[in-house]
C-alpha positions as CSV (number, residue, x, y, z in Angstrom):
1,M,-0.1,-31.0,-11.7
2,K,0.1,-31.9,-15.4
3,K,2.0,-29.4,-17.5
4,L,-0.3,-27.2,-19.5
5,S,-0.2,-27.3,-23.4
6,W,-2.7,-26.1,-26.0
7,T,-4.2,-27.5,-29.2
8,T,-6.5,-26.1,-31.8
9,G,-9.9,-27.5,-32.6
10,I,-13.4,-26.6,-34.0
11,R,-16.5,-26.1,-31.9
12,E,-20.2,-25.3,-32.6
13,V,-20.7,-21.6,-31.6
14,K,-23.9,-22.6,-29.8
15,D,-21.9,-25.0,-27.6
16,L,-19.6,-22.3,-26.2
17,F,-20.5,-20.7,-22.8
18,P,-19.7,-17.3,-21.6
19,W,-17.3,-16.9,-18.7
20,K,-19.4,-15.6,-15.8
21,E,-16.4,-13.7,-14.3
22,N,-15.5,-12.1,-17.7
23,P,-14.4,-8.5,-16.9
24,R,-14.8,-7.4,-20.5
25,K,-18.0,-5.8,-21.8
26,I,-18.9,-4.3,-25.2
27,S,-21.2,-1.4,-26.2
28,K,-23.8,-1.8,-28.9
29,Q,-21.7,0.5,-31.1
30,A,-18.6,-1.5,-30.7
31,L,-20.5,-4.8,-31.3
32,D,-21.9,-3.4,-34.5
33,K,-18.4,-2.5,-35.7
34,L,-17.1,-5.9,-34.8
35,K,-19.9,-7.6,-36.8
36,E,-19.1,-5.3,-39.7
37,K,-15.5,-6.2,-39.5
38,I,-16.3,-10.0,-39.5
39,T,-18.7,-9.5,-42.5
40,Q,-16.1,-7.7,-44.5
41,N,-13.0,-9.8,-43.7
42,G,-14.4,-13.1,-42.4
43,F,-13.6,-14.4,-38.9
44,H,-9.9,-15.3,-38.7
45,S,-9.4,-15.1,-34.9
46,V,-9.2,-18.0,-32.5
47,I,-11.4,-18.2,-29.4
48,V,-9.7,-19.5,-26.2
49,I,-11.8,-21.9,-24.1
50,D,-11.4,-24.2,-21.1
51,T,-12.1,-27.9,-21.4
52,D,-15.8,-27.4,-20.4
53,N,-16.2,-25.0,-23.4
54,T,-16.2,-21.9,-21.2
55,I,-14.9,-18.9,-23.2
56,L,-11.9,-17.1,-21.7
57,S,-11.1,-15.0,-24.7
58,G,-13.7,-14.2,-27.3
59,N,-16.9,-13.7,-25.4
60,Q,-17.8,-10.6,-27.4
61,R,-16.8,-12.3,-30.6
62,K,-19.1,-15.2,-29.8
63,T,-21.9,-12.8,-29.4
64,A,-21.1,-11.2,-32.8
65,L,-20.8,-14.6,-34.5
66,T,-24.2,-15.8,-33.0
67,E,-25.9,-12.7,-34.3
68,L,-24.4,-13.1,-37.7
69,G,-25.5,-16.8,-37.9
70,V,-22.0,-18.3,-38.0
71,S,-22.2,-21.9,-36.8
72,T,-18.6,-23.1,-36.2
73,V,-15.4,-21.5,-35.0
74,N,-11.7,-22.3,-34.4
75,V,-10.8,-22.6,-30.7
76,M,-7.7,-23.1,-28.6
77,I,-8.2,-25.9,-26.0
78,P,-6.0,-26.6,-22.9
79,S,-4.6,-30.1,-22.3
80,R,-6.3,-30.2,-18.9
81,K,-8.9,-28.2,-16.9
82,L,-7.6,-24.9,-15.8
83,T,-7.3,-23.8,-12.2
84,D,-9.3,-20.8,-11.2
85,K,-6.0,-18.8,-11.0
86,E,-5.1,-19.9,-14.5
87,R,-8.5,-19.0,-15.8
88,R,-8.2,-15.5,-14.5
89,K,-4.7,-15.0,-15.7
90,I,-5.4,-16.2,-19.2
91,G,-8.7,-14.3,-19.3
92,I,-7.0,-11.0,-18.4
93,E,-3.9,-11.5,-20.6
94,S,-6.0,-12.5,-23.6
95,N,-8.4,-9.5,-23.3
96,I,-6.0,-6.7,-22.4
97,N,-6.3,-4.9,-25.8
98,D,-9.9,-5.7,-26.7
99,G,-13.2,-4.2,-25.8
100,E,-14.1,-2.3,-22.7
101,W,-13.5,-3.3,-19.1
102,D,-16.2,-4.0,-16.6
103,F,-14.5,-2.3,-13.7
104,E,-16.7,-3.8,-11.0
105,K,-15.7,-7.3,-12.1
106,L,-12.1,-6.3,-12.4
107,K,-12.1,-5.4,-8.7
108,S,-12.5,-9.0,-7.8
109,F,-9.2,-9.9,-9.5
110,D,-5.8,-10.1,-7.8
111,L,-4.0,-6.8,-8.1
112,E,-0.7,-8.4,-9.0
113,L,-2.4,-10.4,-11.7
114,L,-3.7,-7.2,-13.3
115,Q,-0.3,-5.5,-13.1
116,F,1.3,-8.6,-14.6
117,A,-1.3,-8.6,-17.4
118,G,-0.3,-5.0,-18.4
119,F,-2.3,-2.6,-16.4
120,D,-0.2,0.3,-15.2
121,G,-0.8,2.1,-11.9
122,K,-2.5,5.1,-13.4
123,E,-5.1,2.8,-15.1
124,L,-5.7,0.9,-11.8
125,V,-6.3,4.1,-9.8
126,K,-9.3,5.0,-12.0
127,F,-11.3,2.2,-10.6
128,W,-9.3,0.5,-7.9
129,D,-9.1,3.5,-5.5
130,E,-12.6,4.9,-6.1
131,E,-14.2,3.0,-3.2
132,K,-11.1,2.3,-1.1
133,D,-11.2,3.5,2.5
134,T,-9.2,3.0,5.7
135,K,-10.8,1.7,8.9
136,D,-9.4,1.5,12.4
137,D,-8.4,-2.1,12.9
138,K,-9.3,-1.9,16.7
139,F,-6.0,-3.5,17.6
140,D,-5.3,-3.3,21.3
141,V,-1.6,-2.7,21.2
142,D,-1.1,-2.4,24.9
143,K,-2.8,-5.8,25.5
144,E,-0.9,-7.5,22.8
145,L,2.5,-6.1,23.9
146,K,1.9,-7.5,27.4
147,K,1.6,-10.9,25.9
148,I,5.0,-10.7,24.3
149,K,7.2,-11.8,27.2
150,T,10.2,-12.8,25.1
151,P,10.1,-11.6,21.4
152,Q,10.4,-14.3,18.8
153,T,12.0,-11.9,16.3
154,K,15.7,-11.5,16.5
155,P,17.9,-8.7,14.9
156,G,18.5,-9.6,11.3
157,D,15.2,-11.5,10.8
158,L,13.1,-10.7,7.7
159,I,9.3,-10.9,8.1
160,I,7.1,-11.3,5.1
161,M,3.4,-10.3,5.6
162,G,1.6,-10.7,2.4
163,N,3.1,-8.1,0.1
164,H,4.8,-6.3,3.0
165,K,8.3,-6.7,4.3
166,L,9.7,-5.9,7.7
167,L,13.4,-6.3,8.6
168,C,14.5,-6.2,12.2
169,A,17.4,-3.7,11.8
170,S,18.3,0.0,12.0
171,S,17.2,2.3,9.2
172,T,20.4,4.2,9.7
173,D,22.2,1.1,8.3
174,I,22.1,1.7,4.5
175,N,23.3,-1.9,3.9
176,A,20.3,-3.2,5.8
177,V,17.9,-1.0,3.8
178,T,19.4,-2.0,0.4
179,K,19.3,-5.7,1.5
180,L,15.6,-5.4,2.3
181,F,14.8,-3.9,-1.1
182,G,17.0,-5.8,-3.4
183,D,16.0,-4.7,-6.9
184,D,12.7,-3.2,-5.8
185,R,12.3,0.6,-5.3
186,A,10.1,2.8,-3.2
187,T,7.8,5.3,-4.8
188,A,7.2,7.1,-1.5
189,I,9.1,7.6,1.7
190,Y,6.7,8.0,4.7
191,S,8.2,7.6,8.2
192,D,7.5,8.4,11.8
193,P,10.9,8.5,13.5
194,P,11.5,9.0,17.3
195,F,10.6,12.5,18.2
196,N,13.7,13.2,20.5
197,I,11.5,14.6,23.3
198,G,12.8,12.5,26.2
199,L,10.0,9.9,26.1
200,S,10.9,6.3,27.0
201,Y,10.6,3.7,24.2
202,D,10.6,1.1,26.9
203,K,8.1,2.4,29.4
204,G,5.7,4.2,27.0
205,V,3.8,7.4,27.6
206,G,2.7,6.7,31.1
207,N,6.1,5.3,32.2
208,K,4.3,2.2,33.5
209,S,5.2,-0.4,31.0
210,N,8.2,-2.5,30.1
211,Y,8.3,-3.0,26.4
212,G,12.0,-3.6,25.8
213,G,12.5,-0.5,23.7
214,S,16.0,0.9,24.0
215,F,16.1,4.0,21.7
216,D,17.8,7.1,23.2
217,D,15.0,9.7,22.8
218,N,17.1,12.5,24.4
219,Q,19.9,13.2,21.9
220,S,21.7,16.5,21.5
221,A,20.7,18.6,18.5
222,D,23.8,17.5,16.6
223,E,23.2,13.8,17.4
224,Y,19.6,14.0,16.3
225,V,20.5,15.8,13.0
226,N,23.1,13.1,12.2
227,F,20.6,10.3,13.1
228,I,17.9,11.7,10.8
229,R,20.4,12.5,8.0
230,K,21.5,8.8,8.0
231,V,17.9,7.7,7.8
232,M,17.1,10.0,4.9
233,Q,20.2,8.9,3.0
234,S,19.3,5.3,3.4
235,S,15.7,6.1,2.3
236,L,16.8,7.9,-0.8
237,A,19.2,5.1,-1.8
238,I,16.3,2.7,-2.5
239,S,13.8,5.2,-4.0
240,I,12.9,6.1,-7.6
241,K,14.1,9.5,-8.8
242,D,10.6,11.1,-8.7
243,I,9.7,10.6,-5.1
244,H,7.3,11.9,-2.3
245,V,9.0,12.3,1.1
246,A,7.2,12.8,4.4
247,F,8.6,12.6,7.9
248,W,6.6,13.1,11.1
249,C,8.3,15.1,13.8
250,D,7.8,17.1,16.9
251,E,7.3,20.8,16.4
252,A,10.6,21.6,18.2
253,W,12.5,19.7,15.5
254,V,10.7,20.8,12.3
255,W,13.8,22.8,11.4
256,V,16.0,19.7,11.4
257,F,13.9,18.0,8.7
258,Q,13.5,21.2,6.6
259,T,17.2,21.8,6.7
260,L,18.1,18.2,5.8
261,Y,15.6,18.3,2.9
262,M,17.5,21.3,1.5
263,E,20.8,19.6,2.1
264,L,19.7,16.4,0.3
265,G,18.0,18.0,-2.6
266,I,14.4,17.4,-1.4
267,K,12.1,20.4,-2.1
268,N,10.2,21.5,0.9
269,R,6.5,21.6,0.0
270,R,4.2,21.7,3.0
271,L,4.2,21.4,6.8
272,N,1.2,19.0,7.2
273,I,-0.7,18.9,10.5
274,W,-2.4,16.3,12.5
275,I,-5.0,17.9,14.8
276,K,-5.7,15.5,17.7
277,N,-8.9,15.1,19.7
278,N,-7.2,15.8,22.9
279,S,-4.1,17.7,24.1
280,S,-1.0,16.9,26.0
281,P,-1.0,19.2,29.1
282,T,2.0,21.4,29.4
283,P,1.6,23.4,32.7
284,A,4.9,25.2,32.2
285,V,4.0,26.4,28.7
286,A,1.2,28.8,27.9
287,F,-0.6,26.5,25.4
288,S,-1.2,22.8,25.6
289,K,-0.1,20.6,22.7
290,C,-2.7,19.0,20.4
291,T,-0.9,18.7,17.1
292,E,1.9,16.8,15.3
293,F,3.6,17.8,12.2
294,C,4.6,16.0,9.0
295,V,7.3,17.7,6.9
296,Y,6.4,16.9,3.2
297,G,8.7,17.4,0.2
298,T,9.4,16.0,-3.2
299,K,12.3,15.1,-5.5
300,G,11.6,15.3,-9.3
301,L,8.0,15.1,-10.4
302,P,6.3,12.3,-8.5
303,Y,2.9,10.9,-9.3
304,L,-0.2,12.6,-7.8
305,S,-3.7,11.1,-7.7
306,D,-6.5,13.4,-8.8
307,L,-9.1,11.3,-6.9
308,I,-8.3,13.0,-3.6
309,K,-10.1,16.3,-3.4
310,N,-9.6,17.5,0.2
311,L,-6.1,18.7,-0.5
312,N,-5.4,21.0,2.5
313,E,-2.4,20.3,4.6
314,I,-4.6,19.1,7.5
315,Q,-3.8,15.3,7.6
316,N,-7.1,14.2,9.2
317,K,-8.7,12.4,6.3
318,D,-12.2,13.7,7.0
319,C,-11.2,17.3,6.9
320,T,-12.3,18.9,3.6
321,T,-11.1,21.9,1.6
322,G,-12.5,25.3,1.1
323,N,-15.0,27.4,3.2
324,Q,-15.8,24.4,5.4
325,L,-12.3,24.0,6.6
326,L,-12.7,25.9,9.9
327,G,-15.9,24.0,10.6
328,D,-14.2,20.7,9.8
329,I,-11.4,21.4,12.2
330,S,-13.9,21.6,15.0
331,N,-15.3,18.1,14.3
332,I,-12.6,16.0,12.7
333,W,-12.2,13.6,15.5
334,A,-12.7,10.5,13.3
335,I,-9.0,10.2,13.5
336,K,-8.4,10.2,17.2
337,R,-5.2,10.3,19.2
338,L,-4.9,6.9,20.9
339,P,-5.4,6.9,24.7
340,S,-2.1,6.8,26.5
341,N,-2.9,3.3,27.8
342,Q,-3.0,2.0,24.3
343,M,0.3,3.5,23.1
344,E,3.2,1.1,22.8
345,H,5.1,3.8,21.0
346,P,5.2,7.3,22.5
347,T,3.8,8.8,19.3
348,S,1.4,6.1,18.1
349,K,-0.9,6.9,15.3
350,N,-4.2,5.5,14.1
351,P,-4.0,3.7,10.7
352,E,-6.6,6.2,9.3
353,L,-4.2,9.0,9.7
354,H,-2.0,7.8,6.9
355,H,-4.9,7.5,4.4
356,K,-4.6,10.9,2.8
357,F,-0.9,10.7,2.0
358,I,-1.1,7.2,0.7
359,M,-4.1,7.8,-1.6
360,R,-2.8,11.1,-2.9
361,C,0.8,10.2,-3.4
362,T,0.8,6.5,-4.5
363,K,-0.8,4.1,-6.9
364,P,-2.1,0.5,-6.2
365,G,0.8,-1.8,-5.9
366,D,3.3,0.9,-5.1
367,I,6.0,0.4,-2.5
368,I,6.1,2.8,0.5
369,F,9.2,2.9,2.6
370,D,8.6,3.2,6.3
371,A,12.0,3.6,8.1
372,F,10.3,3.0,11.6
373,S,7.6,0.4,11.7
374,G,6.7,1.0,15.3
375,S,3.1,-0.1,15.8
376,A,2.9,-1.0,12.0
377,S,-0.1,1.4,11.5
378,T,1.3,2.5,8.1
379,M,1.4,-1.1,6.9
380,I,-2.2,-1.7,8.2
381,C,-3.4,1.3,6.3
382,A,-1.5,0.3,3.1
383,E,-2.9,-3.2,3.4
384,Q,-6.4,-1.8,3.2
385,L,-5.5,0.4,0.2
386,D,-3.6,-2.3,-1.8
387,R,-0.2,-0.7,-1.4
388,K,3.0,-2.4,-0.2
389,V,5.1,-1.3,2.8
390,Y,8.7,-2.2,3.2
391,S,9.9,-1.2,6.7
392,L,12.6,-1.6,9.3
393,E,12.2,-1.8,13.1
394,I,15.2,-2.1,15.4
395,E,13.2,-3.3,18.4
396,P,12.3,-7.1,18.2
397,V,9.2,-6.6,20.4
398,F,7.6,-4.2,17.9
399,C,8.4,-6.6,15.1
400,D,6.4,-9.3,17.0
401,L,3.7,-6.7,17.4
402,A,3.6,-6.1,13.6
403,I,3.1,-9.8,13.0
404,R,0.2,-10.0,15.5
405,R,-1.4,-6.9,14.0
406,Y,-1.2,-8.1,10.4
407,E,-2.4,-11.6,11.2
408,K,-5.3,-10.3,13.2
409,L,-6.4,-8.0,10.4
410,T,-6.0,-10.4,7.4
411,G,-6.3,-13.9,8.9
412,R,-3.1,-14.8,7.0
413,K,0.1,-16.0,8.5
414,A,3.4,-14.1,8.3
415,T,6.6,-15.9,7.4
416,V,10.0,-15.3,8.9
417,T,13.5,-15.8,7.4
418,K,15.9,-16.0,10.3
419,N,19.3,-14.2,10.1
420,Y,18.4,-12.7,6.7
421,Y,20.7,-9.8,7.4
422,E,23.9,-9.7,9.4
423,K,25.5,-6.3,10.1
424,E,29.0,-6.0,8.9
């Protein structure tokens, strides 16, 4: 493509056309002020146009000039017709400090383009998150895993799925984690580690499968503490100083996470709860199990969105706050526990479960670190909410699963860099 350059010229105001995708708008009051300014000082700005006389910067000024009866204007003209991506980029950059935004039109723009043009995350939240929601992607994990006879992913491979990254390596390896991130940093840590409750990461919940998982889910207390400590240390190494931290765990090991939070300078904030739509029978225990717990803490003063109103510690996203809470608990089955025959990971979670944390604790474009990709449900939720997930997964079969799940949801292909990381 021919290199782009710009020249100045003169055009008849009547021959300039408004850009239909222009995300800027102007109120009558602001237009009157603009006309007054032009009347007092003359018009000394330049309008940026494409080769077909479409205005990219100066749509509101053209309106003012027309109403004032000005016939000609100085313009900047490109040396060739702009691509659609160039039009959008130039249109955003040229208008960042003028007028008011039409937020509905801005939503059609690429998120990274808006960030590059100067929008910060807090500005984007105001309109970007307003109508965002998470839907179950209806991905049959059991069926897809059965198709993976021999995983294509090998240890050390890096998988790029849109804005998400997945490295096939252990999250206890701090060198692997730092290699994954490079100069990037996580604004939230959100992970679902093995629960250490004696379930097989090869055979699944029903002990009928053969997924290839090899993790030892029956460690001693000391072994499990050391394992989780290494994961947390790796996680904090690639995070900003003001960070949200959330780890899912079995109720028997909540103390491990709370103790390590104190040890590592993470302030314990809440013990969040997932209330499931069915229970795990425990004949030898008085009460059956129908909950999982998420230990939430913070370091520093991390960002919090004020768009999320149902702020109780119940993680089911349809559960509200206030006097309706008890009633909501009885009918919050929109986030269901997956049937055991669809669980490739012993503690699989529906993507919708992650909605509340992601929306409350991150901004559009933020990076969430998931130390255990598993079924990739966090990434699937983040994809729908325009966040990024950088994750690790030690089992190649689950890396292949993540690729299949991402490609099915988005229709886009993942790319793989072989041998991206070699353990020292």
